[in-house]
C-alpha positions in Angstrom: 113.2 61.2 209.8 110.8 63.4 211.5 111.1 66.1 208.6 110.8 63.2 205.9 107.4 61.5 207.5 106.0 65.2 207.6 107.1 65.8 204.2 105.4 62.3 203.1 102.5 62.8 205.3 101.9 66.3 203.2 102.6 64.8 199.9 100.2 62.1 200.6 97.1 63.9 201.8 96.8 66.2 198.7 96.1 65.8 195.1 97.2 69.9 194.5 100.4 70.1 192.4 101.3 73.4 194.0 100.7 72.1 197.4 103.2 69.2 196.6 106.0 71.2 195.3 105.9 73.9 198.2 106.2 71.0 200.5 109.3 69.7 198.6 110.8 73.1 198.2 110.7 73.6 201.7 112.0 70.5 202.7 115.0 70.8 200.1 115.6 74.1 202.0 115.5 72.7 205.4 116.9 69.0 205.4 120.3 68.0 206.1 122.5 67.1 202.7 122.6 63.6 203.1 119.0 63.2 203.8 118.3 65.5 200.4 120.3 63.2 198.5 118.2 60.0 200.1 115.2 61.8 199.4 116.1 62.4 195.7 117.0 58.8 195.6 113.6 57.3 197.0 111.3 59.8 194.6 113.6 58.6 191.5 113.1 54.8 192.3 116.6 54.1 193.9 115.4 52.7 197.2 117.7 50.2 199.2 117.2 46.5 198.8 114.3 45.2 201.3 116.0 44.1 204.3 113.0 41.8 205.7 110.4 39.6 203.6 106.6 40.6 204.1 106.1 37.2 205.8 108.2 37.9 208.9 106.8 41.3 208.7 103.3 40.2 209.4 104.1 37.8 211.7 106.4 39.9 214.1 103.9 43.0 213.7 101.2 40.7 214.8 103.0 39.3 217.7 103.9 42.9 218.8 100.6 44.0 218.7 99.4 41.0 220.5 97.1 39.6 218.2 96.6 36.3 216.7 98.3 36.0 212.7 94.6 35.6 211.3 93.1 38.7 212.7 96.3 40.9 211.2 95.9 39.3 207.9 91.9 40.0 207.6 92.9 43.5 208.8 95.4 43.7 206.0 92.9 42.5 203.7 90.7 45.4 204.8 93.0 48.3 204.9 94.9 47.1 201.8 98.7 48.5 202.7 100.8 46.5 204.8 102.9 49.4 206.3 99.5 51.1 207.1 98.2 48.2 208.7 101.2 47.6 210.7 101.4 51.3 211.9 97.8 50.8 213.0 98.0 47.7 214.8 101.3 48.2 216.9 100.6 49.9 220.2 100.8 53.7 220.0 103.5 55.8 221.2 103.6 59.4 221.8 107.3 59.7 221.3 109.1 60.6 218.2 112.6 60.0 216.8 115.8 62.4 216.2 117.3 60.0 214.0 117.8 61.2 210.3 116.6 59.5 207.7 120.0 58.7 206.4 120.7 56.9 209.5 117.5 54.9 209.3 118.4 53.8 205.8 122.2 52.8 206.2 120.8 50.8 209.3 118.3 49.2 206.9 121.3 48.5 204.5 123.3 46.8 207.2 120.0 45.0 208.2 119.9 42.7 205.0 122.8 40.9 206.1 122.1 40.2 209.5 120.1 37.4 211.5 116.1 36.7 211.7 116.4 37.7 215.3 118.6 40.6 215.1 116.1 41.8 212.3 113.2 41.3 214.6 115.2 42.9 217.3 115.0 45.7 215.4 111.9 46.2 213.7 110.5 46.0 217.4 112.8 48.7 219.0 111.8 51.1 216.5 108.1 50.2 215.9 108.1 50.6 219.6 109.1 54.4 219.9 108.0 55.8 216.5 104.9 57.8 216.7 102.0 56.7 213.8 103.1 58.8 210.9 107.1 57.7 211.5 105.9 54.1 211.9 104.1 54.2 208.7 106.9 55.5 207.0 109.5 53.6 208.5 107.9 50.4 207.1 107.5 51.5 203.8 111.0 52.0 203.6 111.3 48.6 204.9 109.1 47.0 202.4 110.2 49.1 199.6 107.4 49.9 198.6 107.0 53.3 198.6 104.9 54.6 195.9 103.3 58.5 196.6 102.0 60.7 193.9 104.9 62.6 192.9 106.7 62.1 189.8 110.3 62.7 189.4 109.7 65.9 187.2 107.4 67.2 190.0 110.3 66.3 192.8 112.7 68.0 190.2 110.6 71.4 189.8 110.9 71.5 193.6 114.4 70.8 193.7 114.9 73.8 191.3 112.9 76.0 193.1 114.9 75.1 196.4 118.6 75.5 194.3 117.8 77.9 191.7 119.2 75.8 189.2 117.5 75.1 185.8 115.0 72.6 185.7 116.4 71.0 182.5 120.1 71.1 184.0 118.8 69.0 187.4 117.0 66.3 185.1 120.0 66.0 183.4 122.2 65.5 186.5 119.6 63.2 188.4 120.2 60.7 185.4 122.2 58.0 185.1 123.7 55.5 187.9 124.3 57.6 190.7 124.4 56.0 194.1 123.0 57.7 197.4 125.5 56.1 199.7 128.7 57.6 197.8 127.4 60.8 196.3 127.4 64.1 198.1 124.5 66.7 197.7 127.4 69.3 196.3 128.6 66.1 193.8 125.0 65.5 192.6 123.0 68.9 192.5 125.2 71.7 193.4 128.6 71.2 191.6 129.0 73.1 187.8 129.8 70.6 185.4 130.1 71.8 181.8 128.4 68.4 180.5 125.1 69.5 182.7 124.4 71.9 179.4 125.1 69.6 176.9 121.4 68.0 176.9 119.8 72.0 177.5 118.2 72.7 174.1 118.4 76.5 172.9 115.3 78.1 172.4 116.1 79.2 168.7 116.7 75.5 168.0 113.5 74.4 169.3 112.2 77.1 167.4 113.7 76.5 164.1 112.8 72.8 164.7 109.0 73.6 165.1 108.8 75.6 162.1 110.2 73.0 159.9 107.9 70.6 160.8 104.8 73.1 160.8 
């Protein structure tokens, strides 16, 4: 999670495409395989279902921050983002986490079926020990509203640089109904499949089509 939070911080703090591609490329070179799969899923809008509704998140965050709910709501109105508001009002922590992104997401998936008291305890436990940006990313994953300025095409370009696999082939591989819970990075990205090449146009064919239309 630490590496993923740093990646999101970098992506969120720049408008330069090259900086984003470089950050993603470095992440795909260094992260564990299961975390890579989940990162691809998140950036491809395959996020797990939200385990806690926003009403409870606001109530519990104001309780942990020891502020009245109306003050939290006013702060939320000014900040404009629930995860950022929670990250700001919850007491700061200088610690960090050693849990992986995959472990957090598996816990969140399991959390959906639990009682509200268990959900509250889980959130309090993590909000208290995560530093500001980790807490922000953690809460973003809980809310399911993970929107950053990274298109799937940009993410695929970075993945191509990290793996040296053709970008068009990767774009084809990432299409369809794959499940980050059950597929490995090897199966999703690295394994060669003859079907991967069916969607890759031949340069001479593109030229021929262009010539006919011109």
